[in-house]
Backbone as a ProteinNet text record, in pm:
[ID]
protein_1_A
[PRIMARY]
MTKLVKFVNERSGKVIVPALEEPKADFGSLQGLFEKFLNSEIFVTEQINKVIFECLEKKDYNVHNFMQWYVTEQLEEEATARTLLDKLNILGDDRSGYYLFDKDIEGFIGGGE
[TERTIARY]
12688.9	12627.3	12569.8	12615.7	12476.7	12341.7	12304.1	12150.7	12117.7	12213.5	12180.1	12169.9	12223.3	12245.2	12133.2	12031.8	11950	11814.5	11819.9	11708.6	11674.2	11733.3	11700.4	11670	11754.5	11709.3	11533	11534.1	11373.2	11341.4	11300.8	11216.6	11212.8	11334	11319	11416.9	11517.9	11611.8	11706.3	11806.4	11862	12055.8	12112.7	12295.2	12344.2	12444.7	12535.3	12622.1	12772.9	12858	12976.1	12997.3	13104.8	13245.2	13302.1	13455.2	13540.1	13596.8	13639.5	13776.6	13830.9	13963.1	14041.2	14202.8	14268.1	14306.8	14261.7	14261.7	14439.3	14412.2	14537.9	14637.6	14734	14818.7	14948	14994.9	15041.3	15001.2	14954.8	14858.1	15014.2	15109.4	15211.3	15187.7	15151.9	15094.4	14961	14969.5	14916.7	14743	14787.4	14720.8	14606	14721	14624.1	14594.4	14557.4	14481.5	14357.1	14363.3	14263.2	14191.3	14194.5	14176.3	14103.5	14116.1	14070.1	13941.8	13979.6	13838.8	13800.8	13778.8	13639.1	13607.4	13708.6	13614.1	13544.8	13575.3	13468.5	13356.9	13417.5	13251.6	13115.5	13171.8	13145	13059.7	13159.7	13078	13044.4	12998.6	12889.6	12768.7	12800.4	12716.5	12596.6	12632.8	12598.4	12518.2	12625.5	12536.4	12349.3	12436.8	12292.6	12182.6	12218.4	12130.8	12047.3	12159.3	12121.6	12004.7	11982.9	11935	11808.1	11826.7	11706	11592.6	11633	11574.1	11512.4	11568.5	11517.3	11336.8	11392.9	11281	11144.5	11223.8	11042.2	11017.5	11079.2	11070.9	10943.9	10937.8	10986.4	10821.1	10822.9	10716.6	10780.3	10918.3	10933.3	10941.8	10810.9	10857.8	10898.9	10867.2	10947.8	11088.2	11153.1	11298.6	11366.4	11261.4	11328.5	11317.2	11217.4	11243.6	11309.2	11354.1	11469.7	11651	11623.1	11734.8	11781.6	11701.9	11703.9	11813.3	11770.9	11909.5	12070	12016.4	12152.8	12206.1	12121.7	12119.7	12201.8	12119.8	12192.7	12330.8	12344.7	12471.9	12583.8	12519.3	12615	12657.6	12538	12564.4	12661.9	12659.7	12794.8	12903	12986.6	13110.5	13167.5	13028.5	13115.8	13143.7	13086.5	13150.4	13226.3	13265	13358.1	13475.8	13523.5	13611.4	13560.7	13554.2	13579.4	13592.5	13595.2	13636.9	13794	13818.5	13930.4	14091.2	13995.6	14137.3	14113.9	14011.4	14033.8	14072.3	14153.5	14216.9	14363.7	14360.9	14476.2	14532.8	14443.7	14490.5	14503.6	14449.3	14505.5	14687.3	14653.2	14768.1	14933.8	14893.7	14979	15086.9	15241.6	15318.9	15406.7	15287.9	15393.3	15377.7	15398.3	15423	15385.3	15420.2	15400.9	15225.7	15226.2	15032.7	14973	15070.2	15016.1	14944.8	15015.8	14972.6	14821.7	14812.7	14686.6	14579.5	14640.8	14582.9	14515.8	14580.7	14590	14494.7	14434.4	14379.5	14233.5	14215	14100.5	14052	14087.2	14118.5	14032.5	14112	14025.5	13929.6	13889.4	13755.9	13663.1	13652.5	13595.5	13574.1	13704.9	13680.4	13608.7	13578.5	13511.6	13394.6	13331.2	13181.8	13194.2	13299.9	13232.6	13345.3	13248.6	13320.8	13228
3676.5	3675.7	3520.1	3383.1	3319.3	3378.1	3405.4	3528.7	3565.2	3591.2	3683.2	3608.6	3469.5	3442.2	3300	3309.6	3217.2	3302.2	3383.7	3489.8	3472.2	3487.6	3524.3	3359.8	3263.1	3105.5	3093.3	3144	3031.3	3170.2	3256.6	3328.6	3285.4	3192.2	3096.5	3204.3	3281.2	3355.3	3371.5	3363.9	3349.8	3425.5	3412.5	3478.2	3414.9	3512	3539.4	3589.1	3506.5	3573.7	3644.1	3769.8	3817.6	3737.5	3725.1	3736.6	3881.9	3857.3	4005.4	4016.7	4140.6	4181.1	4094.8	4115.9	4054	4206	4154.4	4244.1	4291.4	4440.9	4525.3	4508.7	4422.1	4407.8	4540.6	4569.8	4668.1	4811.7	4860.5	4944.3	5093	5018.5	5178	5185.9	5193.1	5177.9	5089.9	5156.3	5023.7	5152.9	5281.8	5440.7	5366.2	5351.9	5334.4	5214.8	5109.3	4968.5	5038.1	5101.4	5207.4	5210.2	5342.2	5441.6	5327.9	5230.5	5123.9	5043.1	5001.4	4940.1	5044.1	5132.5	5239.8	5261.5	5325.2	5369.9	5235.7	5126.7	5032.2	5013.9	5018	5022.5	5149.9	5249.1	5297.1	5313.5	5270.6	5224.6	5078	4952.5	4898.6	5003.2	5085.2	5106.5	5181.8	5259.2	5303.2	5223.3	5124.6	5034.3	4944.9	4908.2	4841.4	4989.9	5144.6	5270.2	5237	5163.2	5199.6	5068.2	5008.2	4884.9	4921	4994.1	5011.8	5120.7	5218.6	5300.7	5256.6	5126.3	5095.8	5015.2	4959.6	4834.7	4978.3	5070	5181.6	5196.8	5272.4	5299.6	5241.5	5102.8	4975.7	4908.9	4943.7	4929.7	4791.6	4697.5	4524.9	4581.4	4527.2	4545.8	4435.5	4324.8	4176.7	4224.3	4275.1	4304.6	4365.5	4516.9	4599.2	4540.8	4500.2	4341.6	4237.5	4260.4	4155	4240.6	4329	4468.8	4437.9	4527.6	4576.6	4522.4	4402.6	4321.9	4372.2	4356.2	4431.5	4564.7	4638.4	4793.4	4809.1	4715.1	4717.5	4647.7	4588.5	4480.3	4628.9	4677.9	4760.8	4910.7	4900.7	5047.6	4991.8	4839.4	4825	4827	4729.7	4765.6	4838.8	4943.1	5099.9	5200.8	5168.9	5221.1	5138	5018.6	4958.9	5007.5	4992.5	5048.8	5203.7	5329.6	5438.4	5460.3	5354	5332.1	5258.1	5228.8	5194.5	5229.3	5287.3	5423.6	5563.7	5555.7	5673.7	5673.7	5506.3	5464.7	5452.2	5437.8	5463.1	5576.5	5673.3	5747.9	5848.6	5789.7	5860.3	5833.5	5723.1	5619.3	5740	5771.1	5847.1	5777	5824	5757.1	5695	5683.8	5585.4	5454.1	5350.5	5249.6	5151.3	5225.7	5092.8	5139.8	5206.2	5159.3	5047.7	5028.5	4899.1	4802.7	4712.5	4710.3	4658.6	4790.6	4744	4795.7	4896	4868.9	4747.7	4612.7	4475.6	4413.2	4446.7	4392.2	4439.7	4583.9	4625	4533.7	4533.5	4450.1	4348.7	4265.2	4123.5	4126	4216.3	4208	4220.8	4332.9	4400.3	4203.2	4158.6	4033.8	3898.2	3896.6	3807.9	3804.3	3925.5	3950.1	4171.5	4187.5	4299.5	4395	4554.1	4595.6	4543.2
5527.7	5443.2	5358.4	5435.1	5423.9	5394.8	5549.5	5527.4	5506.4	5377	5277.8	5192.6	5113.2	5039.9	5075.2	5161.9	5239.6	5137.8	5196.7	5215.9	5064.6	4971.4	4840.2	4796.3	4812.5	4747.5	4819.1	4940.5	4990.7	4918	4887.3	4770.1	4654.9	4600.6	4474.7	4370.2	4404	4335.3	4339.9	4247.8	4240.2	4303.6	4363	4400.6	4333.7	4263.2	4221.7	4320.5	4349.2	4447.9	4361.2	4297.3	4254.8	4285.2	4198.9	4249.4	4326.9	4461.8	4470.5	4476.3	4494.9	4463.7	4533.1	4477.2	4611.5	4699.8	4853	4959.1	4936	4939.9	4992.9	5112.5	5063.6	5155.3	5254.5	5235.3	5281.8	5268.9	5395.2	5445.4	5499.7	5512.7	5510.1	5665.2	5737.6	5909.4	5959.9	6099.9	6134.5	6172.3	6165.5	6103.4	6004.2	5890.4	5733.1	5740.5	5812.8	5814	5879.3	6014.9	6081.6	5950.6	5924.1	5832.3	5723.1	5670.2	5559.1	5624.1	5716.5	5802.7	5803.7	5837.4	5883	5779.5	5665.4	5515.1	5501	5433.8	5418.6	5470.7	5616.3	5735.3	5604.7	5638.6	5571.8	5496	5368.3	5288.6	5263.5	5388.5	5330	5381.5	5501.4	5531.5	5407.4	5319.9	5229.1	5122.2	5078.4	5054.3	5127.9	5225.7	5297.5	5297.6	5292.2	5303.2	5157	5062	4920.2	4888.1	4945	4959.1	5018	5175.9	5241.6	5169.6	5093.9	5036.2	4884.3	4794.1	4712.1	4737.4	4887.3	4868.7	4966.1	5031.6	5056.4	4979.2	4830.3	4719.2	4628.4	4732.3	4570.3	4725.7	4760.1	4915	4919.1	4907.6	4947.9	5146.7	5182.3	5277.8	5438.3	5294.2	5336.3	5343.7	5317.3	5229.2	5329.5	5346.8	5440.8	5566.8	5621.3	5733.8	5722.4	5657.4	5631.1	5655.1	5582.1	5601.4	5705.3	5815.8	5928.7	6005	6045.5	6070.1	6006.5	5928.1	5875.5	5915.5	5877.1	5969.8	6129.9	6213.6	6336.1	6356.3	6257.9	6284.3	6239.4	6098.8	6027.9	6112.8	6271.2	6334.2	6410.8	6477.5	6560.4	6514.9	6343	6275.7	6210.1	6251	6223.2	6351.3	6453.2	6597.2	6619.2	6582.8	6660.2	6515.6	6423.9	6336.5	6371.8	6465.7	6441.6	6594.9	6696.9	6845.2	6830.1	6731	6758.9	6691.3	6572	6533.2	6625.7	6693.8	6779.6	6916.2	6932.2	7041.7	7004.5	6885.5	6793.9	6744.2	6727.3	6688	6851.2	6941.2	7095.7	7132.6	7062.5	7064.1	7061.9	6923.9	6830.9	6780.4	6778.8	6836.6	6899.1	7004	7157.5	7066.9	7019.7	7030.3	7171.7	7280.8	7386.4	7441.5	7387.6	7423.9	7325.5	7226.4	7118.3	7208.6	7334.1	7389.9	7436.9	7513.5	7543.9	7407.4	7325.1	7236.7	7182.5	7188	7133.4	7217.3	7319.7	7411.3	7321.3	7389.8	7295.7	7170.4	7088.3	6985.4	7029	7079.6	7144.1	7209.2	7296.7	7409.4	7241	7140.5	7018.8	7008.6	6894.8	6843.2	6977.6	7082	7200.4	7204.7	7142.2	7136.5	7238.2	7214.4	7261.3	7374.8	7394.8	7572.1	7608.1
[MASK]
+++++++++++++++++++++++++++++++++++++++++++++++++++++++++++++++++++++++++++++++++++++++++++++++++++++++++++++++++

């Protein structure tokens, strides 16, 4: 987010960061948590696409160019969410695989697979 704030500030814009809702604390299951994770990433992708659409419509190529970093980053984030949810779906109700699943998550946090 600081990258975006810096970009706006360097162009004499004014950034207003709205308050966030308190995050949900109970997802009912690990599956529910990772489904929410994927849905959140899909939502972010949709919002980035809306910004890109506006850039192209207004022929604002500077902002469009800047936003390409977010497009690339979001592709990776959504792929990570899908991959982890797929792995969790493969485990199903077999909790014995959670240890390896946890190691997979560490791999993503540590820089990817």
